[in-house]
C-alpha positions in Angstrom: -15.6 16.2 -10.5 -12.2 15.3 -12.0 -11.9 11.8 -13.3 -9.6 9.7 -11.1 -7.8 6.9 -13.0 -4.6 5.0 -13.3 -2.1 6.4 -15.8 -0.4 4.0 -18.2 1.4 1.6 -16.0 5.0 2.1 -15.1 7.5 -0.5 -14.2 8.1 -0.8 -10.5 11.8 0.2 -10.8 10.6 3.6 -12.3 8.1 4.3 -9.6 8.2 8.0 -8.6 9.6 8.7 -5.2 7.5 10.7 -2.8 10.5 12.5 -1.3 13.7 13.7 -2.9 16.9 12.0 -1.9 17.7 12.8 1.8 21.1 14.1 2.9 23.3 11.7 4.9 22.4 13.3 8.3 18.8 12.1 7.9 19.9 8.5 7.7 20.7 6.1 10.6 23.2 3.3 10.5 22.6 0.3 12.8 24.5 1.9 15.7 22.4 5.1 15.5 19.2 3.1 15.2 19.9 1.2 18.5 19.6 4.5 20.3 16.3 5.4 18.6 14.2 2.2 19.2 12.9 0.5 22.3 14.9 -2.6 23.4 11.6 -4.5 23.8 8.2 -4.3 22.2 4.9 -6.0 22.5 3.2 -7.9 19.7 0.2 -10.2 19.3 0.7 -13.6 17.6 -1.6 -16.4 16.6 -1.6 -19.2 19.2 -0.9 -22.9 18.9 -4.3 -23.7 17.5 -6.8 -22.0 15.2 -9.0 -19.4 16.8 -8.7 -15.7 17.6 -9.5 -16.7 21.2 -6.0 -18.2 21.4 -4.1 -15.0 20.4 -1.0 -14.5 22.5 0.5 -11.2 23.6 4.3 -11.5 23.7 7.3 -9.3 24.2 10.1 -9.3 21.6 13.4 -7.4 21.0 12.9 -4.2 19.1 13.7 -4.5 15.4 16.4 -2.5 13.5 16.2 -1.2 10.0 18.8 -2.3 7.5 19.8 -0.6 4.3 16.7 0.4 2.3 14.4 -0.2 5.3 12.3 1.9 7.5 11.4 1.4 11.2 7.8 2.5 12.1 6.4 2.9 15.5 2.9 1.5 14.9 0.1 3.7 16.3 -3.1 2.0 15.2 -4.3 -1.1 13.3 -7.7 -2.2 11.9 -9.4 -5.5 11.3 -10.8 -7.0 8.2 -12.9 -10.1 7.6 -9.8 -11.7 6.1 -8.1 -11.5 9.5 -10.7 -13.7 11.1 -10.2 -16.3 8.3 -6.4 -16.2 8.8 -6.9 -16.8 12.5 -9.5 -19.5 12.3 -9.3 -21.5 9.1 -7.0 -24.6 9.5 -5.7 -24.3 5.9 -4.7 -20.7 6.4 -3.5 -20.9 10.0 0.2 -20.3 10.8 1.1 -20.6 14.5 3.1 -17.6 15.7 2.1 -15.3 12.8 1.7 -11.7 13.8 -1.8 -10.8 12.5 -3.5 -7.8 10.7 -2.6 -6.2 7.4 -3.8 -2.6 8.1 -1.8 -0.2 10.2 -0.4 3.3 10.5 2.4 4.8 12.5 5.3 7.2 12.6 8.8 6.6 11.1 11.4 6.5 14.0 14.5 5.3 12.1 15.6 4.8 8.5 18.4 2.6 7.2 21.2 3.6 4.8 20.1 4.7 1.4 16.4 5.4 2.2 15.0 8.3 0.2 11.2 7.8 0.3 10.8 8.4 4.0 12.4 10.4 6.8 12.2 10.3 10.6 8.9 11.8 11.8 6.9 10.9 8.6 3.4 9.5 9.2 2.9 6.4 7.1 0.8 3.3 6.4 1.9 0.0 5.0 0.8 -1.5 1.7 -1.2 -4.7 2.0 0.8 -6.4 -0.8 4.1 -4.9 0.3 5.9 -5.4 -3.1 3.1 -4.7 -5.5 4.1 -1.2 -6.6 2.0 -0.8 -9.8 0.9 -2.7 -12.9 -0.9 -6.1 -13.2 -1.1 -8.5 -10.3 1.2 -11.4 -10.2 0.7 -14.5 -8.1 4.1 -14.0 -6.5 2.6 -11.0 -4.6 0.7 -13.4 -2.4 4.1 -14.1 -0.7 4.3 -10.4 0.4 0.8 -10.0 2.0 1.0 -8.5 5.5 -0.7 -10.5 8.2 -0.9 -13.6 5.9 2.3 -14.9 4.3 4.3 -12.1 6.2 4.0 -11.0 9.8 1.5 -8.2 10.2 1.1 -5.0 12.0 -0.4 -5.9 15.4 2.8 -4.9 17.2 4.4 -1.8 18.6 7.2 -1.6 16.0 7.7 -3.0 12.5 10.4 -2.7 9.8 9.2 -2.1 6.2 11.1 -1.9 3.0 10.8 1.8 2.0 8.8 0.8 -1.1 6.1 -0.8 1.0 5.0 2.5 2.6 2.7 5.4 1.7 2.3 8.8 3.4 -0.9 9.5 5.3 -3.5 11.9 4.0 -3.2 15.4 5.6 -5.3 15.7 8.7 -6.0 12.0 9.3 -5.5 10.5 12.7 -3.6 7.3 12.9 -6.8 5.5 13.8 -8.5 6.9 10.6 -5.5 6.1 8.5 -5.5 2.4 9.7 -8.7 1.9 7.8 -7.1 2.6 4.4 -4.7 -0.1 3.3 -7.2 -2.9 2.7 -10.9 -1.9 3.0 -10.4 1.7 1.7 -8.1 0.7 -1.1 -10.2 -2.3 -2.1 -13.3 -0.1 -2.6 -11.2 2.5 -4.5 -9.5 -0.1 -6.7 -12.8 -1.9 -7.4 -14.8 1.2 -8.3 -12.2 3.6 -9.8 -9.3 1.7 -11.1 -10.9 -1.6 -12.4 -14.5 -0.3 -12.5 -13.7 3.0 -14.3 -16.3 4.8 -12.2 -17.8 7.9 -13.7 -19.8 10.7 -11.9 -23.5 9.8 -12.1 -22.9 6.1 -12.0 -25.2 4.0 -9.7 -23.5 1.7 -7.2 -24.9 -1.2 -5.2 -23.0 -2.1 -2.0 -23.9 -5.2 0.0 -23.9 -4.8 3.8 -22.2 -2.2 6.0 -18.8 -3.7 6.7 -15.5 -1.9 6.0 -15.3 -2.2 2.2 -19.0 -1.5 1.7 -19.0 1.6 3.8 -15.9 2.9 2.1 -17.6 2.1 -1.3 -20.6 4.2 -0.2 -18.4 7.1 0.9 -16.1 7.1 -2.2 -19.0 6.8 -4.7 -21.0 9.5 -3.0 -18.0 11.9 -2.8 -17.3 11.2 -6.5 -20.9 12.0 -7.6 -22.5 8.6 -7.7 -25.8 7.3 -6.5 -25.6 4.5 -4.0 -28.0 1.7 -2.9 -27.1 -0.2 0.3 -28.4 -3.5 1.6 -28.4 -4.7 5.2 -30.5 -6.8 7.6 -30.6 -4.0 10.1 -32.8 -0.9 9.8 -30.6 0.9 12.2 -27.5 0.3 10.0 -29.5 1.4 6.9 -30.4 4.6 8.7 -26.7 5.1 9.3 -26.0 4.5 5.6 -28.6 7.1 4.7 -26.9 9.6 6.9 -23.7 8.9 5.0 -25.3 9.7 1.7 -27.0 6.5 0.5 -29.8 7.3 -1.9 -31.8 4.1 -1.4 -31.6 1.3 1.2 -33.0 -2.3 1.2 -33.5 -4.5 4.2 -32.7 -8.0 2.7 -34.5 -9.7 5.6 -37.8 -8.1 4.9 -37.1 -8.0 1.2 -35.5 -11.3 0.4 -35.8 -10.7 -3.4 -33.7 -7.6 -3.1 -32.4 -7.8 -6.7 -36.0 -7.1 -7.8 -36.1 -4.1 -5.6 -32.8 -2.9 -7.1 -34.3 -3.1 -10.5 -37.5 -1.2 -9.3 -35.3 1.5 -7.8 -33.4 1.9 -11.1 -36.5 1.8 -13.4 -35.5 -1.7 -14.4 -32.1 -0.6 -15.7 -29.9 -2.1 -12.9 -26.8 -0.6 -11.4 -23.5 0.3 -13.0 -21.4 -1.2 -10.3 -21.9 -3.9 -7.7 -19.5 -4.3 -4.8 -20.1 -8.0 -4.3 -18.7 -9.0 -0.9 -21.0 -12.0 -0.2 -19.7 -14.6 -2.5 -21.6 -17.7 -3.7 -24.7 -16.9 -1.7 -25.3 -13.5 -3.2 -23.6 -13.6 -6.6 -26.8 -14.6 -8.5 -28.7 -11.7 -7.1 -25.8 -9.3 -7.9 -25.7 -10.5 -11.5 -29.4 -9.9 -11.7 -28.9 -6.4 -10.3 -26.2 -5.2 -12.7 -27.1 -3.1 -15.7 -26.2 -3.7 -19.3 -22.5 -3.0 -19.8 -22.2 -2.8 -16.0 -19.5 -4.1 -13.7 -19.5 -6.6 -10.8 -16.5 -6.3 -8.5 -16.2 -9.8 -6.8 -14.5 -9.0 -3.5 -15.6 -11.0 -0.6 -16.6 -14.5 0.5 -18.9 -13.8 3.5 -21.1 -16.7 2.5 -18.3 -19.2 2.1 -16.0 -20.7 -0.6 -18.4 -23.1 -2.2 -19.2 -22.8 -6.0 -21.9 -20.3 -6.7 -25.3 -22.0 -7.5 -26.0 -19.6 -10.3 -25.7 -19.1 -14.1 -23.1 -16.7 -15.4 -25.2 -16.1 -18.5 -26.4 -12.7 -17.3 -22.8 -11.5 -17.8 -23.1 -12.5 -21.4 -26.6 -11.3 -22.1 -25.9 -7.9 -20.6 -22.4 -7.5 -22.0 -21.4 -6.9 -18.4 -18.0 -7.7 -16.8 -16.9 -9.1 -13.5 -13.5 -8.4 -11.9 -11.9 -10.4 -9.1 -10.6 -7.8 -6.6 -7.9 -8.4 -4.0 -7.0 -5.0 -2.6 -4.7 -3.0 -5.0 -1.2 -1.7 -5.7 0.7 1.1 -4.1 0.3 3.4 -7.0 -3.5 3.2 -6.6 -3.1 3.7 -2.9 -1.3 6.9 -3.5 -4.0 8.1 -5.9 -6.6 7.2 -3.4 -4.9 9.3 -0.8 -4.9 12.3 -3.2 -8.6 11.8 -3.6 -9.1 11.7 0.2 -7.2 15.0 0.6 -9.4 16.5 -2.0 -12.8 15.2 -0.7 -12.1 15.2 3.0 -13.9 12.0 3.6 -14.0 11.0 7.3 -13.5 7.2 7.7 -16.3 5.5 9.7 -14.9 3.8 12.8 -17.3 1.7 14.7 -15.2 1.2 17.8 -11.6 1.6 19.0 -10.0 -1.1 21.3 -6.8 -0.9 23.3 -3.8 -3.0 22.3 -4.4 -5.5 25.2 -8.0 -5.9 24.0 -7.2 -7.5 20.7 -9.2 -10.6 21.4 -12.3 -8.4 22.2 -11.7 -6.6 18.9 -11.8 -9.9 17.0 -15.0 -10.9 18.9 -16.7 -7.7 18.0 -15.6 -8.1 14.3 -16.8 -11.7 14.2 -20.2 -10.8 15.7 -21.1 -8.7 12.7 -22.4 -5.9 14.9 -20.0 -3.3 13.6 -20.8 -0.5 11.1 -17.6 0.5 9.3 -14.2 -0.3 10.8 -13.0 -1.9 14.0 -9.7 -0.4 15.1 -7.0 -1.2 17.7 -5.0 1.7 19.1 -1.3 0.7 19.7 
């Protein structure tokens, strides 16, 4: 398998364009755009108090793209654990915010000067809209869809042209809606920051969106994957997707010892650590010498981890904090998907007016893979 990696980083202003410059007839000024968009559209917003139960479905005027902007008719969106936090945690809650970061749709109008997209293109938005390439900067937190910016749970949305990528060939909008956060996070953690190599062993915790994507990416790239879950049914599903070994952490609470047994006491090359403080100690015990722990999630909360970090030192291992990834990595991920033909795992698709039910299903933890809302 070819090695997928990030080339030497390029300044954002020199980012390569996906499409050559379009002729004038492909562009719409504001008068043209008014004839191409609906006068009204539906969108979900956070209510007046924390809780996804209080989401409100509203009707708004259809947006118009300005110079350098692209209007997208949204077709599907997917949920992440982060979306439940944004909707429920008082310190994160913003009344009226349009939720969800992950969505895919079709370009229906472009503003003057747009060259990366044309009407009819099938696109997805970047989670961090303005993070094109290079190292992360704290200012990118101000351009996070569904957090500091309004998100994608709406019928139409205007993006700056640099905040979009083109969908993999053959993907449905529902499949593509699983890519911007969960898919890219797993790719960025394993391949970009983790420098994954064929033959590496990967431990994924649970069977949520990031973990299942990690299983699929690593398997397609020639890795050996160990999956944990409290459900034997979900572990059987993981096996069907290519997991080499599975561990039920309810019946095997000392699962880090089982990881070592399964790897002849060596440990794994990569851990996709989505649990947080409650699982970090076991993940550090599971990683191999010179291995890599990708700290991604906080499913067990935000408290300090009750564990020593000395295993990182004694093993000469490394730990990276992972918060999604940049557009350049997203485009490389899409190239990988077109080569490997991975089918995203969608647990269930809800209708737009069933958004609250989709949140409830996500919050229940019953899902395997991604929860999607068709728009």
